[in-house]
ROPA-143173 format. One record per residue (C-alpha): y, z, x; residue in one letter; residue number from 0. Coordinates in Angstrom, 2 decimals. Example, Ala and Ser with C-alpha at 12.3 -4.5 7.8 and 13.67 -1.06 7.14 Angstrom:
<pts>
+---------+---------+---------+-----+-----+
!       Y !       Z !       X ! res !   n !
+---------+---------+---------+-----+-----+
!   -4.50 !    7.80 !   12.30 !   A !   0 !
!   -1.06 !    7.14 !   13.67 !   S !   1 !
+---------+---------+---------+-----+-----+
</pts>
This chain:
<pts>
+---------+---------+---------+-----+-----+
!       Y !       Z !       X ! res !   n !
+---------+---------+---------+-----+-----+
!   21.74 !    3.53 !   19.05 !   M !   0 !
!   24.20 !    6.40 !   18.53 !   R !   1 !
!   23.65 !    9.15 !   21.09 !   I !   2 !
!   23.73 !   12.74 !   19.75 !   P !   3 !
!   26.98 !   14.50 !   20.68 !   E !   4 !
!   25.10 !   17.44 !   22.18 !   A !   5 !
!   23.80 !   15.18 !   24.94 !   Y !   6 !
!   26.91 !   13.16 !   25.69 !   Q !   7 !
!   28.34 !   15.69 !   28.15 !   T !   8 !
!   25.27 !   15.46 !   30.37 !   Y !   9 !
!   24.73 !   11.70 !   30.44 !   L !  10 !
!   25.00 !    9.54 !   33.50 !   S !  11 !
!   25.87 !    5.81 !   33.39 !   P !  12 !
!   22.18 !    5.10 !   34.10 !   D !  13 !
!   20.75 !    6.88 !   31.04 !   S !  14 !
!   18.56 !    4.74 !   28.75 !   H !  15 !
!   17.36 !    5.85 !   25.32 !   W !  16 !
!   14.54 !    5.01 !   22.98 !   M !  17 !
!   15.56 !    4.49 !   19.34 !   P !  18 !
!   15.19 !    7.36 !   16.88 !   A !  19 !
!   12.27 !    6.71 !   14.53 !   I !  20 !
!   11.96 !    8.38 !   11.15 !   D !  21 !
!    9.15 !    6.63 !    9.27 !   W !  22 !
!    6.97 !    7.86 !    6.46 !   N !  23 !
!    3.53 !    6.35 !    7.10 !   V !  24 !
!    0.62 !    6.69 !    4.70 !   K !  25 !
!   -2.97 !    5.55 !    5.34 !   L !  26 !
!   -5.66 !    5.94 !    2.70 !   F !  27 !
!   -8.85 !    4.38 !    1.42 !   G !  28 !
!   -9.90 !    3.13 !    4.86 !   A !  29 !
!  -13.66 !    2.54 !    4.81 !   H !  30 !
!  -16.54 !    0.25 !    5.63 !   T !  31 !
!  -19.08 !   -0.65 !    2.97 !   Q !  32 !
!  -22.19 !   -2.78 !    2.50 !   K !  33 !
!  -22.57 !   -4.25 !   -0.99 !   V !  34 !
!  -25.14 !   -6.56 !   -2.63 !   P !  35 !
!  -24.65 !   -9.95 !   -4.24 !   C !  36 !
!  -22.93 !   -9.51 !   -7.58 !   G !  37 !
!  -20.72 !   -6.60 !   -6.50 !   W !  38 !
!  -17.17 !   -7.03 !   -7.73 !   Q !  39 !
!  -13.84 !   -5.29 !   -8.14 !   V !  40 !
!  -11.82 !   -6.37 !  -11.22 !   P !  41 !
!   -8.28 !   -7.70 !  -10.88 !   E !  42 !
!   -5.89 !   -5.05 !   -9.64 !   E !  43 !
!   -2.72 !   -4.55 !   -7.60 !   S !  44 !
!   -1.40 !   -1.76 !   -5.37 !   H !  45 !
!    1.92 !   -0.37 !   -4.24 !   T !  46 !
!    0.46 !   -0.40 !   -0.73 !   A !  47 !
!   -0.67 !   -3.10 !    1.66 !   F !  48 !
!   -4.41 !   -3.77 !    1.77 !   E !  49 !
!   -6.04 !   -5.01 !    4.97 !   L !  50 !
!   -9.56 !   -6.45 !    4.92 !   M !  51 !
!  -11.91 !   -7.58 !    7.68 !   L !  52 !
!  -15.22 !   -9.28 !    6.84 !   I !  53 !
!  -17.80 !   -7.74 !    9.18 !   L !  54 !
!  -20.79 !   -9.70 !    7.86 !   Q !  55 !
!  -21.54 !  -12.01 !    4.94 !   G !  56 !
!  -19.05 !  -13.70 !    2.63 !   R !  57 !
!  -16.46 !  -12.52 !    0.12 !   Q !  58 !
!  -14.71 !  -14.38 !   -2.71 !   S !  59 !
!  -11.17 !  -13.21 !   -3.41 !   T !  60 !
!   -8.79 !  -14.52 !   -6.06 !   V !  61 !
!   -5.28 !  -13.58 !   -4.99 !   L !  62 !
!   -2.40 !  -14.45 !   -7.32 !   E !  63 !
!   -4.63 !  -17.11 !   -8.95 !   Q !  64 !
!   -5.51 !  -18.69 !   -5.58 !   V !  65 !
!   -9.18 !  -18.54 !   -4.53 !   A !  66 !
!  -10.12 !  -17.63 !   -0.95 !   Y !  67 !
!  -13.61 !  -17.74 !    0.54 !   E !  68 !
!  -13.70 !  -15.23 !    3.37 !   L !  69 !
!  -16.27 !  -15.53 !    6.15 !   Q !  70 !
!  -17.37 !  -13.17 !    8.89 !   E !  71 !
!  -14.44 !  -12.31 !   11.12 !   G !  72 !
!  -11.71 !  -13.37 !    8.67 !   D !  73 !
!   -8.80 !  -10.94 !    8.22 !   V !  74 !
!   -6.76 !  -10.81 !    5.01 !   L !  75 !
!   -3.57 !   -8.81 !    4.43 !   L !  76 !
!   -2.66 !   -8.41 !    0.75 !   I !  77 !
!    0.98 !   -7.43 !    0.14 !   P !  78 !
!    2.04 !   -4.75 !   -2.36 !   P !  79 !
!    2.09 !   -5.86 !   -5.97 !   G !  80 !
!   -0.16 !   -8.90 !   -5.46 !   A !  81 !
!   -2.83 !   -9.12 !   -8.16 !   R !  82 !
!   -6.29 !   -9.78 !   -6.76 !   H !  83 !
!   -9.97 !   -9.61 !   -7.66 !   A !  84 !
!  -12.90 !   -9.45 !   -5.25 !   T !  85 !
!  -16.55 !  -10.45 !   -5.56 !   E !  86 !
!  -19.63 !  -10.89 !   -3.39 !   C !  87 !
!  -21.50 !  -14.06 !   -4.31 !   R !  88 !
!  -23.54 !  -14.33 !   -1.12 !   A !  89 !
!  -27.26 !  -13.72 !   -1.47 !   S !  90 !
!  -27.28 !  -11.81 !    1.83 !   E !  91 !
!  -24.64 !   -9.39 !    0.57 !   G !  92 !
!  -21.41 !   -8.32 !    2.22 !   L !  93 !
!  -20.30 !   -5.83 !    4.87 !   H !  94 !
!  -16.55 !   -5.30 !    5.04 !   Y !  95 !
!  -13.78 !   -2.99 !    6.19 !   F !  96 !
!  -10.73 !   -2.27 !    4.02 !   A !  97 !
!   -7.71 !   -0.01 !    4.46 !   A !  98 !
!   -4.59 !    0.67 !    2.42 !   H !  99 !
!   -1.35 !    1.65 !    4.09 !   F ! 100 !
!    2.32 !    2.07 !    3.39 !   N ! 101 !
!    5.22 !    2.20 !    5.81 !   L ! 102 !
!    8.64 !    3.27 !    4.56 !   D ! 103 !
!   10.45 !    0.71 !    6.68 !   D ! 104 !
!   12.25 !   -1.83 !    4.51 !   A ! 105 !
!   12.47 !   -4.51 !    7.20 !   L ! 106 !
!    8.72 !   -4.34 !    7.85 !   F ! 107 !
!    7.97 !   -4.65 !    4.12 !   R ! 108 !
!   10.44 !   -7.50 !    3.71 !   Q ! 109 !
!    9.02 !   -9.46 !    6.64 !   E ! 110 !
!    5.47 !   -9.05 !    5.38 !   M ! 111 !
!    6.48 !  -10.01 !    1.85 !   R ! 112 !
!    8.22 !  -13.17 !    3.03 !   R ! 113 !
!    5.00 !  -14.24 !    4.70 !   C ! 114 !
!    3.01 !  -13.62 !    1.50 !   G ! 115 !
!   -0.76 !  -13.10 !    1.75 !   P ! 116 !
!   -1.65 !  -13.30 !    5.44 !   L ! 117 !
!   -5.03 !  -14.89 !    6.12 !   L ! 118 !
!   -6.12 !  -15.07 !    9.75 !   L ! 119 !
!   -9.31 !  -17.09 !   10.08 !   R ! 120 !
!  -11.96 !  -16.17 !   12.61 !   S ! 121 !
!  -11.67 !  -18.13 !   15.85 !   G ! 122 !
!   -7.87 !  -18.23 !   15.98 !   R ! 123 !
!   -6.16 !  -16.53 !   18.91 !   S ! 124 !
!   -4.09 !  -14.25 !   16.66 !   D ! 125 !
!   -7.25 !  -13.31 !   14.75 !   N ! 126 !
!   -9.05 !  -12.48 !   17.99 !   D ! 127 !
!   -6.38 !   -9.97 !   19.00 !   R ! 128 !
!   -6.11 !   -8.41 !   15.55 !   L ! 129 !
!   -9.86 !   -8.30 !   14.96 !   Q ! 130 !
!  -10.37 !   -6.57 !   18.31 !   T ! 131 !
!   -7.82 !   -3.91 !   17.36 !   A ! 132 !
!   -9.36 !   -3.41 !   13.91 !   I ! 133 !
!  -12.88 !   -3.09 !   15.30 !   R ! 134 !
!  -11.67 !   -0.44 !   17.78 !   R ! 135 !
!  -10.09 !    1.29 !   14.79 !   W ! 136 !
!  -13.34 !    1.13 !   12.82 !   I ! 137 !
!  -15.17 !    2.89 !   15.68 !   E ! 138 !
!  -13.11 !    6.00 !   14.86 !   L ! 139 !
!  -14.86 !    6.41 !   11.48 !   I ! 140 !
!  -17.19 !    9.41 !   11.50 !   R ! 141 !
!  -20.13 !    9.13 !    9.07 !   P ! 142 !
!  -20.00 !   12.86 !    8.33 !   G ! 143 !
!  -16.34 !   12.72 !    7.40 !   G ! 144 !
!  -15.36 !   15.59 !    9.74 !   Q ! 145 !
!  -12.16 !   14.81 !   11.66 !   Y ! 146 !
!  -10.22 !   16.94 !   14.12 !   S ! 147 !
!   -6.46 !   16.79 !   14.51 !   T ! 148 !
!   -7.00 !   14.77 !   17.69 !   A ! 149 !
!   -9.10 !   12.30 !   15.67 !   D ! 150 !
!   -6.30 !   11.93 !   13.13 !   L ! 151 !
!   -3.81 !   11.13 !   15.89 !   F ! 152 !
!   -6.17 !    8.48 !   17.27 !   R ! 153 !
!   -6.60 !    6.98 !   13.80 !   I ! 154 !
!   -2.84 !    6.83 !   13.30 !   Q ! 155 !
!   -2.43 !    5.26 !   16.75 !   A ! 156 !
!   -4.98 !    2.62 !   15.71 !   G ! 157 !
!   -2.97 !    1.90 !   12.59 !   L ! 158 !
!    0.21 !    1.43 !   14.62 !   F ! 159 !
!   -1.56 !   -0.96 !   16.98 !   E ! 160 !
!   -2.60 !   -3.06 !   13.96 !   V ! 161 !
!    0.94 !   -2.92 !   12.51 !   L ! 162 !
!    2.41 !   -3.96 !   15.85 !   H ! 163 !
!    0.20 !   -7.05 !   15.98 !   L ! 164 !
!    0.89 !   -7.93 !   12.33 !   L ! 165 !
!    4.63 !   -7.70 !   12.93 !   M ! 166 !
!    4.35 !   -9.92 !   16.00 !   E ! 167 !
!    2.47 !  -12.61 !   14.08 !   F ! 168 !
!    4.75 !  -12.52 !   11.06 !   V ! 169 !
!    7.99 !  -12.49 !   13.07 !   S ! 170 !
!    6.97 !  -15.79 !   14.66 !   E ! 171 !
!    6.60 !  -17.41 !   11.21 !   R ! 172 !
!    9.55 !  -16.09 !    9.22 !   T ! 173 !
!   13.30 !  -16.54 !    9.23 !   E ! 174 !
!   15.79 !  -13.75 !    9.77 !   A ! 175 !
!   15.25 !  -10.69 !    7.61 !   A ! 176 !
!   17.76 !   -9.21 !    5.19 !   V ! 177 !
!   20.66 !   -7.30 !    6.70 !   S ! 178 !
!   20.06 !   -3.74 !    7.92 !   P ! 179 !
!   22.53 !   -2.52 !    5.29 !   T ! 180 !
!   20.61 !   -4.14 !    2.44 !   A ! 181 !
!   17.31 !   -2.83 !    3.85 !   A ! 182 !
!   18.81 !    0.66 !    4.11 !   H ! 183 !
!   19.89 !    0.72 !    0.48 !   Y ! 184 !
!   16.56 !   -0.72 !   -0.71 !   A ! 185 !
!   14.75 !    2.08 !    1.12 !   T ! 186 !
!   16.98 !    4.73 !   -0.46 !   L ! 187 !
!   16.37 !    3.28 !   -3.93 !   I ! 188 !
!   12.60 !    3.31 !   -3.35 !   A ! 189 !
!   12.80 !    6.91 !   -2.17 !   Q ! 190 !
!   14.74 !    7.85 !   -5.31 !   S ! 191 !
!   12.06 !    6.25 !   -7.49 !   I ! 192 !
!    9.30 !    8.07 !   -5.60 !   K ! 193 !
!   11.17 !   11.36 !   -5.94 !   A ! 194 !
!   11.50 !   10.84 !   -9.69 !   A ! 195 !
!    7.78 !   10.20 !   -9.85 !   F ! 196 !
!    6.95 !   13.27 !   -7.74 !   G ! 197 !
!    4.99 !   16.27 !   -8.92 !   A ! 198 !
!    8.16 !   18.23 !   -9.56 !   E ! 199 !
!    9.02 !   15.86 !  -12.42 !   N ! 200 !
!    5.53 !   15.36 !  -13.86 !   L ! 201 !
!    2.77 !   17.62 !  -15.10 !   G ! 202 !
!    4.23 !   21.05 !  -14.47 !   A ! 203 !
!    7.68 !   19.86 !  -15.57 !   A ! 204 !
!    6.50 !   19.11 !  -19.07 !   G ! 205 !
!    4.75 !   15.78 !  -18.62 !   C ! 206 !
!    7.88 !   13.74 !  -19.16 !   R ! 207 !
!    8.56 !   10.22 !  -18.02 !   E ! 208 !
!   10.54 !   10.08 !  -14.76 !   P ! 209 !
!   14.16 !    8.97 !  -14.98 !   D ! 210 !
!   14.77 !    5.90 !  -12.81 !   I ! 211 !
!   17.91 !    4.47 !  -14.36 !   R ! 212 !
!   19.17 !    2.09 !  -11.70 !   I ! 213 !
!   22.81 !    2.66 !  -12.66 !   D ! 214 !
!   22.45 !    6.37 !  -11.91 !   Q ! 215 !
!   20.71 !    5.72 !   -8.59 !   I ! 216 !
!   23.37 !    3.17 !   -7.66 !   A ! 217 !
!   26.14 !    5.62 !   -8.57 !   A ! 218 !
!   24.65 !    8.27 !   -6.26 !   R ! 219 !
!   24.54 !    5.68 !   -3.46 !   L ! 220 !
!   28.08 !    4.47 !   -4.30 !   K ! 221 !
!   26.99 !    0.85 !   -4.82 !   I ! 222 !
!   27.02 !   -1.34 !   -7.92 !   S ! 223 !
!   23.91 !   -1.58 !  -10.14 !   P ! 224 !
!   23.84 !   -5.36 !   -9.62 !   G ! 225 !
!   23.81 !   -5.00 !   -5.83 !   Y ! 226 !
!   21.15 !   -2.29 !   -6.08 !   A ! 227 !
!   18.86 !   -4.58 !   -8.07 !   L ! 228 !
!   19.50 !   -7.50 !   -5.72 !   E ! 229 !
!   18.66 !   -5.68 !   -2.48 !   V ! 230 !
!   15.64 !   -3.96 !   -4.01 !   F ! 231 !
!   14.18 !   -7.29 !   -5.15 !   R ! 232 !
!   14.91 !   -8.85 !   -1.75 !   Q ! 233 !
!   12.97 !   -6.20 !    0.13 !   V ! 234 !
!   10.27 !   -5.05 !   -2.31 !   Y ! 235 !
!    9.79 !   -8.29 !   -4.24 !   G ! 236 !
!    9.87 !   -6.61 !   -7.64 !   T ! 237 !
!   12.15 !   -4.69 !   -9.97 !   S ! 238 !
!   12.56 !   -0.90 !   -9.78 !   P ! 239 !
!   10.82 !   -0.58 !  -13.15 !   R ! 240 !
!    7.83 !   -2.61 !  -11.96 !   S ! 241 !
!    7.77 !   -0.63 !   -8.72 !   Y ! 242 !
!    7.49 !    2.58 !  -10.76 !   L ! 243 !
!    4.67 !    1.05 !  -12.79 !   S ! 244 !
!    2.83 !    0.22 !   -9.57 !   E ! 245 !
!    3.26 !    3.80 !   -8.37 !   L ! 246 !
!    1.83 !    5.11 !  -11.63 !   K ! 247 !
!   -1.06 !    2.64 !  -11.53 !   L ! 248 !
!   -1.92 !    3.63 !   -7.98 !   H ! 249 !
!   -1.83 !    7.32 !   -8.86 !   E ! 250 !
!   -3.93 !    6.68 !  -11.97 !   A ! 251 !
!   -6.60 !    4.93 !   -9.90 !   K ! 252 !
!   -6.62 !    7.72 !   -7.33 !   Q ! 253 !
!   -7.16 !   10.29 !  -10.10 !   L ! 254 !
!   -9.83 !    8.21 !  -11.85 !   I ! 255 !
!  -11.72 !    8.16 !   -8.54 !   H ! 256 !
!  -12.14 !   11.93 !   -8.92 !   Q ! 257 !
!  -15.09 !   12.32 !  -11.32 !   P ! 258 !
!  -14.38 !   16.00 !  -11.98 !   E ! 259 !
!  -11.11 !   15.09 !  -13.74 !   L ! 260 !
!  -11.37 !   14.27 !  -17.44 !   A ! 261 !
!   -9.38 !   11.26 !  -18.59 !   L ! 262 !
!   -7.30 !   13.43 !  -20.91 !   T ! 263 !
!   -6.31 !   15.56 !  -17.94 !   E ! 264 !
!   -5.37 !   12.45 !  -15.95 !   I ! 265 !
!   -3.23 !   11.17 !  -18.82 !   A ! 266 !
!   -1.42 !   14.51 !  -18.93 !   S ! 267 !
!   -0.86 !   14.60 !  -15.15 !   K ! 268 !
!    0.75 !   11.16 !  -15.36 !   L ! 269 !
!    3.13 !   12.18 !  -18.11 !   G ! 270 !
!    1.51 !   10.49 !  -21.11 !   Y ! 271 !
!    1.59 !   12.23 !  -24.47 !   S ! 272 !
!   -1.99 !   11.20 !  -25.30 !   S ! 273 !
!   -5.08 !    9.60 !  -23.84 !   L ! 274 !
!   -4.65 !    6.67 !  -26.23 !   A ! 275 !
!   -1.15 !    5.98 !  -24.85 !   H ! 276 !
!   -2.40 !    6.15 !  -21.26 !   F ! 277 !
!   -5.40 !    3.93 !  -22.05 !   S ! 278 !
!   -3.22 !    1.24 !  -23.61 !   R ! 279 !
!   -0.89 !    1.19 !  -20.61 !   Q ! 280 !
!   -3.74 !    1.19 !  -18.09 !   F ! 281 !
!   -5.37 !   -1.74 !  -19.88 !   K ! 282 !
!   -2.09 !   -3.67 !  -19.79 !   R ! 283 !
!   -1.97 !   -3.09 !  -16.04 !   W ! 284 !
!   -5.60 !   -3.89 !  -15.18 !   T ! 285 !
!   -7.21 !   -5.61 !  -18.15 !   G ! 286 !
!   -9.76 !   -2.81 !  -18.55 !   V ! 287 !
!   -9.68 !    0.70 !  -20.03 !   S ! 288 !
!   -9.65 !    3.80 !  -17.79 !   P ! 289 !
!  -13.20 !    4.57 !  -18.93 !   R ! 290 !
!  -14.41 !    1.06 !  -18.03 !   A ! 291 !
!  -12.61 !    1.19 !  -14.67 !   Y ! 292 !
!  -14.26 !    4.51 !  -13.83 !   R ! 293 !
!  -17.66 !    3.04 !  -14.68 !   Q ! 294 !
!  -17.09 !    0.17 !  -12.23 !   T ! 295 !
!  -16.73 !    2.75 !   -9.48 !   L ! 296 !
!  -20.27 !    3.95 !  -10.03 !   G ! 297 !
!  -18.98 !    7.45 !  -10.76 !   R ! 298 !
!  -20.53 !    9.87 !  -13.20 !   V ! 299 !
!  -18.11 !   10.29 !  -16.04 !   Q ! 300 !
!  -17.34 !   13.87 !  -16.91 !   T ! 301 !
!  -16.07 !   13.21 !  -20.42 !   G ! 302 !
!  -12.64 !   13.20 !  -22.01 !   V ! 303 !
+---------+---------+---------+-----+-----+
</pts>
């Protein structure tokens, strides 16, 4: 690594440095839940990774049109953008843990994507290590939902332990990743898309659609549009336009989970000119209307 100039005067030949780390890590939706036979979540996809551990019972998951029957102890990692539906068909019901996370490290995302859905069956040595780490992580959940700053640090440390193990397993299975240069540019493109989708460009800014023209982003980065598209697809597995759609879908779902928000208000926050426009787009994404999706959550609808 490059040593800061301010330190170079004071260094001895025996100095050894850790790398600088500047990651944006997001953890959300981490929870345990017990559900009865017949419980289901309709087909959906996320911009984040989803990690699932079956604590008890059985779960049926259709992931990119491939059916998986998950048993107690099985761990499944669903990559961003993968369409999946979940159902409990077991008469005894289902007890599971699920967490969503994002890490703004292009090489991590690319390695995980290359591996595709990662299913670690109970009884395997890699599953044993990962399941142990996840169960320690689950012990940090407080039923009352009151967390101190120290608790939050412990939860984040638990996430990093899980990520460390996942990266170990995947690195053993995959070939060399894309070049650091390509990963760097892919990360910058993703950050530009997220910035365009940020609150400063939506809602208060007149509810307009964010501008993500790849030629403009490429020009700012001083690379060609073709190269920008190529490296972004290599790392994120999708086009910039689809990546934006996934961001909007994720935000829409997060807002729909808040029963105090009317659907018209959600449509406006996301930059749609009308509820009808938002509803049509949401149905194209998920196959169901925003109203129907909210009803599947068991929430009390507050009206539109």
